[in-house]
N, C-alpha and C positions, 0 to 999 in steps of 0.2 A: 365781381361784376365786369363787363365789355365796353370800353371805350371804344368809340370809333366817331368817324365825320371831321370835320374843319372848320373853324368858327373864328373869323376875323373879327377881335375886342379891340378897348384904348384902354390904357393905363392914364390913369386921370393924373392931375400935380402930383399927387400925395403915394405915385406908384400902387395905385388898388387897380386889381383888375378883376371887370363881374365873369362868376362861373359862368357858365352856357346855362339856360336853363332845361336843357335835355340832358345835363350831365347832373344837375342839381335833383330832377326827379327820379334820376335813377339811384339817386345816393340815398343810400336806409343809413340814419347814425347809430342805430343801434349794433348794425352789422360794420359799418364804414367807418366810422367816428363823425366828428364834426369839424374836422379840418382836411389838410391834406402836409404833407410833408415836400417839400420841395431838397432838390439836390441836383448839382449838376451829371447829367447821364456823359454816358462812352461816345455821343456821337455831337458832343459839343454845344448840346443845346441845356435849359435845365428842364428838369425832369416834374410833375406833381405825381403823388402816388396820394390814394385815400388813405386818412391817418390809420387807419387798424390796420389796413392792405400792410403799409410800409411797416409799422411794428409786428407784425407775424413772422414778415421776411426776416425782419433783422433779428429775433429770436430764433427763426430756421439754419440761420449761421452757428456756425459751428462753435461752441464754447471750448476755451483752453486758458490754461495760465501761462502756457506756453505756447501759441500762437503759431504758426510759419510765416515766414519774412513774408510772402504775398498777402496773405490771410490780413495782416498786421496792418501792411500798407497799404491793402484794399480798404481796409474797416474806418484807418485812421483816414484819407481821404476822403468818402462817403460820408463819414458822420461826425465827421470835423464843417463838412457843409452844408449839413442840411439843417434846413431849419423847419420848425413846426409851425403853420400857417392857418389863423384862425377865422371862420367864413364869419364876417360880422354881418348884423343885422340887413343889409340892402343886400347879401346873397357875393359880397366883393370877398379878395384873399391882399393883400399889402404883401408887394415884394422886396426885398431888401435890397437895400440902395446899392450892394456889394456887390449884387447878381445882376442888378439891372444894369449896369455898367459893362462888369463882366462880359455879358452874350451881347450888349447891346442891343438893350429891348425897348421899343416904346418910336412914338407915341401906341403907332398900332402895333397889335400882336396876332400870330396865329397859332391858337392852340388846336394841337391835333388831339383825336384821340387815339392811342397805340395798345392795344389792346388791354392792359393792367393799370396804364399810364396815361399821364397827360405828356406832353411837352409845347414849348414855348417856344414858336421861332418869329423871326423879323420876317414880314409878306415875302418880302422882297425876296430875300435870301431864301426862304421854302419856294415857291414859286422857279426856281433855276435851279436847287435841288431836284425839286416833283417834276420840272421837265426832262431833266437829262435822265430821273428813276424812271421815268415813263420811256425814255427810247431804249431802255434796258429791262424795260420789261421781264419778257420772255426768258431773258437769263437768270435774272434776277429769282423769277419761277423756281425756273429749273434748278439751280441750285440750293435754294430753299426745299423742294424737294428733294432731293437726294441727301442733304443735311438733314432729314427728316428720316427719312428710308434708314440711314444709318443709325439711326438712333432707337429704331426700333429692334426688340427680344428678336437675336437670331440673326442677326444682318452680319455680317462676315465681319465689318471692324466691330463691332461688339464682341464676337467670339473670341476674341485673341485673352 
């Protein structure tokens, strides 16, 4: 599933957030599950993954009785803060109070489609960040292209 776009929605008094209809229409319960996992992302915003996608990513992590310290810290940080959220009969998810408080969400929330996940942002904060990124768009795109080029088989970086 490819998530794109941005949607502004509101949290209700019980911290329930409606899933945009475009996103709901693309979700297949057999393939994606019936809910989402919410966890803090590396950009200081909460990220939402479809249930089965998150579970598949978790299963792809290397299993070990003796994980490296980095792996152990990463898994402890990610999974201890992750929360499974079911979609209710009115197509909403209920955000945990601790994450609403931590990320200063609501009453308005900007939902961003970002490839394989959704991100939740304060609309004013997102607008400032977007304006900054648009001012650097050329540089961001060139750096991304270079990073992708270096990941290709046969690139000088990968040959060592």
